[in-house]
C-alpha positions in Angstrom: 0.0 0.0 0.0 1.5 3.3 -1.0 0.9 6.3 1.2 1.7 9.2 -1.0 -1.1 11.2 0.5 0.9 11.4 3.7 4.0 12.7 1.9 5.6 9.2 2.2 6.5 7.3 -0.9 6.8 3.6 -0.7 5.2 0.7 1.2 3.7 1.4 4.6 5.6 -0.5 7.2 3.5 0.4 10.3 1.6 -2.5 11.9 -1.0 -0.1 13.5 -2.9 2.8 12.2 -1.9 6.2 13.7 -4.7 8.3 15.0 -4.4 12.1 15.3 -4.2 12.9 19.0 -3.0 16.4 19.9 -2.9 16.6 23.7 -0.6 17.9 26.5 2.1 15.4 27.5 4.2 15.1 30.7 7.3 12.9 30.5 10.5 11.9 32.3 13.8 10.7 30.9 14.6 7.4 32.7 18.1 8.3 33.7 19.4 8.8 37.3 20.1 12.5 36.8 16.8 13.3 35.1 14.2 10.9 36.5 12.8 13.4 39.1 12.5 16.2 36.4 9.0 16.3 35.0 9.0 17.8 31.5 6.2 18.7 29.1 5.3 18.7 25.5 2.4 17.5 23.5 1.4 14.4 21.5 0.8 14.6 17.7 -0.5 11.1 17.0 -0.8 7.7 18.6 -1.2 4.1 17.8 -1.3 0.8 19.8 2.5 0.5 19.5 3.7 4.1 20.0 3.3 7.8 19.5 4.8 10.9 17.9 5.3 13.8 20.3 6.7 17.3 20.1 9.0 18.4 22.9 11.5 21.2 23.6 14.3 19.1 24.9 16.6 16.9 22.8 16.5 13.3 23.9 19.0 10.6 22.8 17.9 7.8 20.5 17.2 4.5 22.3 16.6 6.2 25.7 13.6 5.2 27.7 10.9 7.7 28.5 8.1 7.6 31.1 5.0 9.1 29.5 2.0 10.4 31.4 -1.0 10.0 28.9 -4.6 10.7 29.5 -5.7 7.1 29.2 -9.3 7.9 29.9 -10.0 9.5 26.5 -8.0 7.2 24.3 -10.2 4.7 22.4 -7.2 2.4 22.0 -6.2 2.5 25.7 -7.3 -1.1 26.4 -4.8 -2.4 23.9 -2.1 -0.1 25.2 -2.7 -1.2 28.8 -2.8 -4.9 28.0 0.5 -4.9 26.2 2.6 -2.0 27.6 4.9 -1.6 30.6 2.9 0.8 32.9 4.5 2.4 35.9 2.8 5.0 38.2 0.0 5.7 35.7 2.5 6.3 32.9 3.8 4.2 30.0 7.4 3.4 29.3 8.6 3.9 25.7 11.8 3.8 23.8 12.9 6.7 21.6 13.2 5.4 18.0 13.4 8.6 16.0 14.1 12.3 16.6 13.8 15.3 14.2 14.6 18.9 15.0 12.1 21.3 13.6 12.8 24.8 12.4 11.3 26.3 15.6 13.9 24.4 17.6 11.5 21.9 19.1 11.9 18.1 18.4 9.5 15.6 17.0 10.2 12.4 18.8 8.9 8.9 17.8 8.4 6.6 20.7 7.7 2.9 20.7 5.9 1.6 23.7 7.8 -1.1 25.6 5.8 -4.3 25.8 5.5 -6.8 28.6 6.4 -9.6 26.2 9.8 -8.2 25.2 12.5 -10.7 25.9 14.9 -7.9 27.0 12.9 -6.8 30.1 15.6 -7.9 32.4 18.1 -5.5 30.9 15.4 -2.8 30.5 15.8 -1.8 34.2 19.6 -1.9 33.9 19.5 0.5 30.9 16.7 2.7 32.3 16.7 4.3 35.7 13.4 4.0 37.4 12.8 5.8 40.6 11.8 3.4 43.4 8.7 5.5 44.2 7.5 4.7 40.6 7.5 1.0 41.4 5.3 1.2 44.4 1.9 1.5 42.5 2.6 -1.6 40.4 2.8 -4.5 42.8 -0.4 -5.9 41.4 0.8 -5.9 37.7 
């Protein structure tokens, strides 16, 4: 399927349809020196496997973000909740793409981390998670 109407030429490789979803976003970079700093931006679109957001701070590729989304209004939230790693009412995601816009902000592509990933043991070695974030998730 070609997706020329979206400005992309070639075969669509996404598994899930992206839905427009422009909403405020709070996030944290899961590193020891930044985990307590709550930053903000906004989402552009979302799918069952990830989202595109716009933020003012540059984040490294492959870093893990904690994302606070308004799960109450998302029609696909049951799929996201069933498959994703959720901590303290936020979703963990890995940065897979960044693009600096002319206004200095960054469009950041994030893939939600899933519970079925085989690399979950090293996830917490690579990503710093504040111990207070783990407290709400004993039942998961």
